[in-house]
C-alpha beads as a LAMMPS data file, in Angstrom:
LAMMPS data file: protein, C-alpha beads

250 atoms
249 bonds

1 atom types
1 bond types

-500.0 500.0 xlo xhi
-500.0 500.0 ylo yhi
-500.0 500.0 zlo zhi

Masses

1 110.0

Atoms # bond

1 1 1 217.744 -116.287 -98.217
2 1 1 214.591 -114.462 -99.324
3 1 1 213.461 -115.139 -102.891
4 1 1 211.232 -113.086 -105.152
5 1 1 208.703 -115.917 -105.119
6 1 1 208.546 -115.812 -101.318
7 1 1 207.746 -112.103 -101.460
8 1 1 204.936 -112.548 -103.972
9 1 1 202.765 -114.273 -101.363
10 1 1 202.185 -110.826 -99.783
11 1 1 201.541 -107.338 -101.196
12 1 1 204.453 -105.943 -103.221
13 1 1 205.066 -102.183 -103.146
14 1 1 203.996 -100.646 -106.425
15 1 1 206.507 -97.807 -106.166
16 1 1 209.891 -97.939 -104.407
17 1 1 212.046 -94.839 -103.941
18 1 1 215.724 -95.078 -103.016
19 1 1 218.268 -92.596 -101.668
20 1 1 221.454 -94.183 -103.020
21 1 1 223.866 -93.071 -100.304
22 1 1 227.398 -94.185 -99.431
23 1 1 229.306 -94.188 -102.716
24 1 1 231.992 -91.855 -101.403
25 1 1 232.476 -93.773 -98.147
26 1 1 232.665 -97.047 -100.058
27 1 1 235.488 -95.622 -102.184
28 1 1 237.290 -94.082 -99.191
29 1 1 237.282 -97.391 -97.324
30 1 1 239.111 -98.915 -100.294
31 1 1 241.475 -95.980 -100.910
32 1 1 239.876 -95.364 -104.294
33 1 1 238.751 -92.124 -105.974
34 1 1 235.151 -91.142 -105.198
35 1 1 234.144 -91.709 -108.819
36 1 1 234.956 -95.410 -108.341
37 1 1 232.230 -95.534 -105.708
38 1 1 229.759 -93.955 -108.103
39 1 1 230.737 -96.411 -110.828
40 1 1 230.189 -99.350 -108.487
41 1 1 226.891 -97.749 -107.486
42 1 1 225.755 -98.013 -111.106
43 1 1 226.412 -101.756 -110.910
44 1 1 224.313 -101.952 -107.749
45 1 1 221.455 -100.251 -109.582
46 1 1 221.514 -102.950 -112.273
47 1 1 221.030 -105.615 -109.595
48 1 1 218.175 -103.677 -107.995
49 1 1 216.470 -103.268 -111.367
50 1 1 216.639 -107.023 -111.807
51 1 1 215.026 -107.460 -108.401
52 1 1 212.274 -104.996 -109.280
53 1 1 211.455 -106.919 -112.455
54 1 1 211.445 -110.248 -110.618
55 1 1 209.094 -109.034 -107.864
56 1 1 206.763 -106.973 -110.044
57 1 1 207.545 -103.480 -108.759
58 1 1 206.165 -100.985 -111.275
59 1 1 208.081 -97.813 -110.419
60 1 1 211.600 -97.313 -109.077
61 1 1 212.673 -93.734 -108.339
62 1 1 216.330 -93.212 -107.432
63 1 1 218.010 -90.083 -106.090
64 1 1 221.076 -89.822 -108.311
65 1 1 222.146 -86.185 -107.959
66 1 1 220.640 -83.374 -105.894
67 1 1 220.630 -79.670 -106.660
68 1 1 222.890 -79.290 -103.614
69 1 1 225.373 -81.752 -105.147
70 1 1 226.350 -79.063 -107.672
71 1 1 228.434 -77.574 -104.829
72 1 1 230.762 -80.595 -104.783
73 1 1 234.198 -80.443 -106.378
74 1 1 234.250 -79.847 -110.158
75 1 1 236.207 -83.089 -110.560
76 1 1 233.512 -85.183 -108.876
77 1 1 230.643 -83.372 -110.612
78 1 1 232.331 -83.748 -114.002
79 1 1 232.971 -87.424 -113.350
80 1 1 229.331 -87.957 -112.438
81 1 1 228.091 -86.201 -115.564
82 1 1 230.370 -88.392 -117.678
83 1 1 229.089 -91.462 -115.829
84 1 1 225.468 -90.484 -116.566
85 1 1 226.305 -90.039 -120.249
86 1 1 228.190 -93.341 -120.403
87 1 1 225.395 -95.181 -118.595
88 1 1 222.836 -93.888 -121.084
89 1 1 224.992 -95.300 -123.900
90 1 1 225.745 -98.665 -122.316
91 1 1 222.459 -99.432 -120.577
92 1 1 219.877 -98.630 -123.230
93 1 1 219.948 -102.138 -124.730
94 1 1 219.553 -103.651 -121.268
95 1 1 216.631 -101.329 -120.514
96 1 1 214.863 -102.302 -123.728
97 1 1 215.619 -105.986 -123.298
98 1 1 213.994 -105.900 -119.843
99 1 1 211.083 -103.693 -120.958
100 1 1 212.151 -100.839 -118.638
101 1 1 211.111 -97.268 -119.362
102 1 1 213.605 -94.563 -118.365
103 1 1 212.555 -91.101 -117.216
104 1 1 214.483 -88.234 -115.618
105 1 1 213.044 -85.630 -113.246
106 1 1 214.605 -82.527 -111.734
107 1 1 215.948 -79.147 -112.767
108 1 1 217.397 -80.618 -115.925
109 1 1 218.194 -77.243 -117.467
110 1 1 221.192 -77.103 -115.110
111 1 1 222.819 -80.024 -116.951
112 1 1 225.268 -79.514 -119.775
113 1 1 223.824 -80.020 -123.237
114 1 1 225.468 -83.395 -123.881
115 1 1 224.145 -84.936 -120.682
116 1 1 220.690 -83.443 -121.239
117 1 1 220.517 -84.747 -124.804
118 1 1 221.573 -88.247 -123.751
119 1 1 218.889 -88.347 -121.082
120 1 1 216.239 -87.253 -123.574
121 1 1 217.503 -89.768 -126.134
122 1 1 217.221 -92.575 -123.568
123 1 1 213.727 -91.451 -122.617
124 1 1 212.668 -91.495 -126.259
125 1 1 214.249 -94.891 -127.002
126 1 1 212.506 -96.549 -124.050
127 1 1 209.158 -94.729 -124.029
128 1 1 207.141 -97.772 -125.112
129 1 1 208.480 -100.109 -122.407
130 1 1 205.957 -101.167 -119.771
131 1 1 207.342 -103.654 -117.226
132 1 1 209.008 -101.071 -114.967
133 1 1 209.538 -97.327 -114.963
134 1 1 212.994 -96.261 -113.788
135 1 1 212.772 -92.631 -112.708
136 1 1 216.095 -90.914 -112.053
137 1 1 215.978 -87.790 -109.879
138 1 1 218.832 -85.734 -111.320
139 1 1 219.646 -82.145 -110.372
140 1 1 216.592 -82.606 -108.159
141 1 1 215.454 -80.988 -104.934
142 1 1 211.999 -81.335 -103.453
143 1 1 211.785 -77.762 -102.167
144 1 1 212.624 -76.551 -105.693
145 1 1 209.968 -78.913 -107.095
146 1 1 207.272 -77.649 -104.704
147 1 1 208.165 -73.994 -105.322
148 1 1 208.157 -74.622 -109.080
149 1 1 204.701 -76.208 -108.868
150 1 1 203.403 -73.226 -106.887
151 1 1 204.862 -70.869 -109.493
152 1 1 203.147 -72.776 -112.325
153 1 1 199.815 -72.698 -110.488
154 1 1 200.168 -68.968 -109.849
155 1 1 200.901 -68.423 -113.539
156 1 1 197.825 -70.441 -114.521
157 1 1 195.736 -68.308 -112.157
158 1 1 197.157 -65.082 -113.630
159 1 1 196.190 -66.329 -117.078
160 1 1 192.687 -67.220 -115.811
161 1 1 193.163 -70.929 -116.561
162 1 1 192.178 -71.821 -112.985
163 1 1 190.984 -70.116 -109.819
164 1 1 191.833 -70.557 -106.140
165 1 1 188.797 -72.775 -105.514
166 1 1 190.229 -75.371 -107.887
167 1 1 193.510 -75.718 -105.984
168 1 1 193.508 -78.861 -103.865
169 1 1 195.988 -81.642 -103.121
170 1 1 195.323 -83.506 -106.362
171 1 1 195.679 -80.428 -108.545
172 1 1 198.905 -79.476 -106.786
173 1 1 200.289 -83.005 -107.274
174 1 1 199.545 -82.710 -110.991
175 1 1 202.095 -79.882 -111.193
176 1 1 204.900 -81.887 -109.568
177 1 1 207.652 -83.694 -111.492
178 1 1 206.138 -87.004 -110.379
179 1 1 202.626 -86.327 -111.704
180 1 1 202.732 -89.443 -113.893
181 1 1 203.160 -91.992 -111.094
182 1 1 201.748 -92.873 -107.671
183 1 1 203.436 -91.793 -104.448
184 1 1 206.103 -94.212 -103.151
185 1 1 204.958 -97.087 -100.987
186 1 1 208.471 -97.711 -99.687
187 1 1 211.514 -95.455 -99.287
188 1 1 214.929 -97.081 -98.832
189 1 1 217.972 -95.119 -97.668
190 1 1 221.352 -96.819 -97.599
191 1 1 224.571 -96.145 -95.622
192 1 1 223.094 -95.743 -92.139
193 1 1 221.887 -92.160 -92.499
194 1 1 218.435 -91.251 -91.169
195 1 1 217.471 -88.257 -93.298
196 1 1 215.117 -87.526 -96.184
197 1 1 217.598 -85.014 -97.692
198 1 1 215.146 -82.867 -99.661
199 1 1 213.803 -85.891 -101.549
200 1 1 210.130 -86.288 -102.533
201 1 1 208.917 -84.341 -99.482
202 1 1 205.340 -84.033 -100.742
203 1 1 205.168 -87.584 -102.066
204 1 1 206.484 -89.310 -98.909
205 1 1 203.546 -88.276 -96.692
206 1 1 202.446 -91.887 -96.063
207 1 1 205.442 -93.810 -97.361
208 1 1 206.986 -96.590 -95.267
209 1 1 210.639 -95.793 -94.462
210 1 1 213.460 -98.359 -94.408
211 1 1 217.026 -97.550 -93.378
212 1 1 220.015 -99.849 -93.776
213 1 1 223.710 -99.554 -92.895
214 1 1 224.671 -101.144 -96.224
215 1 1 226.559 -98.697 -98.451
216 1 1 224.912 -98.239 -101.832
217 1 1 227.670 -99.934 -103.915
218 1 1 227.162 -103.062 -101.772
219 1 1 223.377 -102.962 -102.119
220 1 1 221.891 -105.736 -104.264
221 1 1 218.593 -107.288 -105.179
222 1 1 218.928 -109.498 -102.085
223 1 1 219.089 -106.339 -99.952
224 1 1 216.054 -105.040 -101.844
225 1 1 214.216 -108.234 -100.948
226 1 1 215.036 -107.670 -97.252
227 1 1 213.539 -104.186 -97.483
228 1 1 210.404 -105.498 -99.172
229 1 1 210.040 -108.263 -96.579
230 1 1 210.252 -105.637 -93.832
231 1 1 207.675 -103.506 -95.677
232 1 1 205.334 -106.493 -95.756
233 1 1 205.304 -106.584 -91.942
234 1 1 203.978 -103.019 -91.736
235 1 1 200.332 -102.104 -91.231
236 1 1 199.546 -99.197 -93.548
237 1 1 196.635 -97.290 -92.041
238 1 1 196.728 -93.917 -93.878
239 1 1 195.220 -92.167 -90.848
240 1 1 192.641 -94.865 -90.115
241 1 1 192.574 -97.298 -87.188
242 1 1 193.494 -100.974 -87.425
243 1 1 189.837 -101.851 -86.887
244 1 1 188.805 -99.752 -89.881
245 1 1 191.495 -101.293 -92.069
246 1 1 190.299 -104.826 -91.406
247 1 1 186.565 -104.069 -91.292
248 1 1 185.560 -104.299 -94.960
249 1 1 182.194 -102.708 -94.172
250 1 1 183.902 -99.377 -93.298

Bonds

1 1 1 2
2 1 2 3
3 1 3 4
4 1 4 5
5 1 5 6
6 1 6 7
7 1 7 8
8 1 8 9
9 1 9 10
10 1 10 11
11 1 11 12
12 1 12 13
13 1 13 14
14 1 14 15
15 1 15 16
16 1 16 17
17 1 17 18
18 1 18 19
19 1 19 20
20 1 20 21
21 1 21 22
22 1 22 23
23 1 23 24
24 1 24 25
25 1 25 26
26 1 26 27
27 1 27 28
28 1 28 29
29 1 29 30
30 1 30 31
31 1 31 32
32 1 32 33
33 1 33 34
34 1 34 35
35 1 35 36
36 1 36 37
37 1 37 38
38 1 38 39
39 1 39 40
40 1 40 41
41 1 41 42
42 1 42 43
43 1 43 44
44 1 44 45
45 1 45 46
46 1 46 47
47 1 47 48
48 1 48 49
49 1 49 50
50 1 50 51
51 1 51 52
52 1 52 53
53 1 53 54
54 1 54 55
55 1 55 56
56 1 56 57
57 1 57 58
58 1 58 59
59 1 59 60
60 1 60 61
61 1 61 62
62 1 62 63
63 1 63 64
64 1 64 65
65 1 65 66
66 1 66 67
67 1 67 68
68 1 68 69
69 1 69 70
70 1 70 71
71 1 71 72
72 1 72 73
73 1 73 74
74 1 74 75
75 1 75 76
76 1 76 77
77 1 77 78
78 1 78 79
79 1 79 80
80 1 80 81
81 1 81 82
82 1 82 83
83 1 83 84
84 1 84 85
85 1 85 86
86 1 86 87
87 1 87 88
88 1 88 89
89 1 89 90
90 1 90 91
91 1 91 92
92 1 92 93
93 1 93 94
94 1 94 95
95 1 95 96
96 1 96 97
97 1 97 98
98 1 98 99
99 1 99 100
100 1 100 101
101 1 101 102
102 1 102 103
103 1 103 104
104 1 104 105
105 1 105 106
106 1 106 107
107 1 107 108
108 1 108 109
109 1 109 110
110 1 110 111
111 1 111 112
112 1 112 113
113 1 113 114
114 1 114 115
115 1 115 116
116 1 116 117
117 1 117 118
118 1 118 119
119 1 119 120
120 1 120 121
121 1 121 122
122 1 122 123
123 1 123 124
124 1 124 125
125 1 125 126
126 1 126 127
127 1 127 128
128 1 128 129
129 1 129 130
130 1 130 131
131 1 131 132
132 1 132 133
133 1 133 134
134 1 134 135
135 1 135 136
136 1 136 137
137 1 137 138
138 1 138 139
139 1 139 140
140 1 140 141
141 1 141 142
142 1 142 143
143 1 143 144
144 1 144 145
145 1 145 146
146 1 146 147
147 1 147 148
148 1 148 149
149 1 149 150
150 1 150 151
151 1 151 152
152 1 152 153
153 1 153 154
154 1 154 155
155 1 155 156
156 1 156 157
157 1 157 158
158 1 158 159
159 1 159 160
160 1 160 161
161 1 161 162
162 1 162 163
163 1 163 164
164 1 164 165
165 1 165 166
166 1 166 167
167 1 167 168
168 1 168 169
169 1 169 170
170 1 170 171
171 1 171 172
172 1 172 173
173 1 173 174
174 1 174 175
175 1 175 176
176 1 176 177
177 1 177 178
178 1 178 179
179 1 179 180
180 1 180 181
181 1 181 182
182 1 182 183
183 1 183 184
184 1 184 185
185 1 185 186
186 1 186 187
187 1 187 188
188 1 188 189
189 1 189 190
190 1 190 191
191 1 191 192
192 1 192 193
193 1 193 194
194 1 194 195
195 1 195 196
196 1 196 197
197 1 197 198
198 1 198 199
199 1 199 200
200 1 200 201
201 1 201 202
202 1 202 203
203 1 203 204
204 1 204 205
205 1 205 206
206 1 206 207
207 1 207 208
208 1 208 209
209 1 209 210
210 1 210 211
211 1 211 212
212 1 212 213
213 1 213 214
214 1 214 215
215 1 215 216
216 1 216 217
217 1 217 218
218 1 218 219
219 1 219 220
220 1 220 221
221 1 221 222
222 1 222 223
223 1 223 224
224 1 224 225
225 1 225 226
226 1 226 227
227 1 227 228
228 1 228 229
229 1 229 230
230 1 230 231
231 1 231 232
232 1 232 233
233 1 233 234
234 1 234 235
235 1 235 236
236 1 236 237
237 1 237 238
238 1 238 239
239 1 239 240
240 1 240 241
241 1 241 242
242 1 242 243
243 1 243 244
244 1 244 245
245 1 245 246
246 1 246 247
247 1 247 248
248 1 248 249
249 1 249 250
């Protein structure tokens, strides 16, 4: 069994991103409604948050609901919206107790007003917390995010607030939803799927990828520790050679 203390002897990822996949399959295997899988998935997230605090991870970004998910059945979408609202109510004390800041990213204007207001209320109530930032990607799609950033840059150029010579990778990143945090060091996808699914496409350029067959509702902090331990075996070169990485004179 891997412990958080064992992991601390090696570099810990500063930012972990997770595609929380498998809620529906978990429910189907147990002959339960799909919303039961999503509810159990919320419990799994609590365990992962605990693991993040224990290991010292600073940012956790989770893919909770994609723009494409709006095409699912109205019953499932409505159940998810109610779950988000309920979670904001029930989890805010736990977030504050554990010094966790909550933030939501995505095309939030697609949400109904009650859900949107609860998200904003939770953001406001936790804005001074510093141990961990929990970033929930909700009504999110990376292609939308990139197109939106390009639109904002074009508008700034039209208004003569910047010119084409100023546009580089850093400026572009400043217009993304994730401008306030570093790119992920580690991406975890559960349920045995091997896809990025329109998630953080710009930000994942040099992220280490970890795939597991475990369905999200069965994921726990112990599974998080396995992913971190695997991450710690990787050599992150960022386009350099191994010799350059270990030659401090370079």
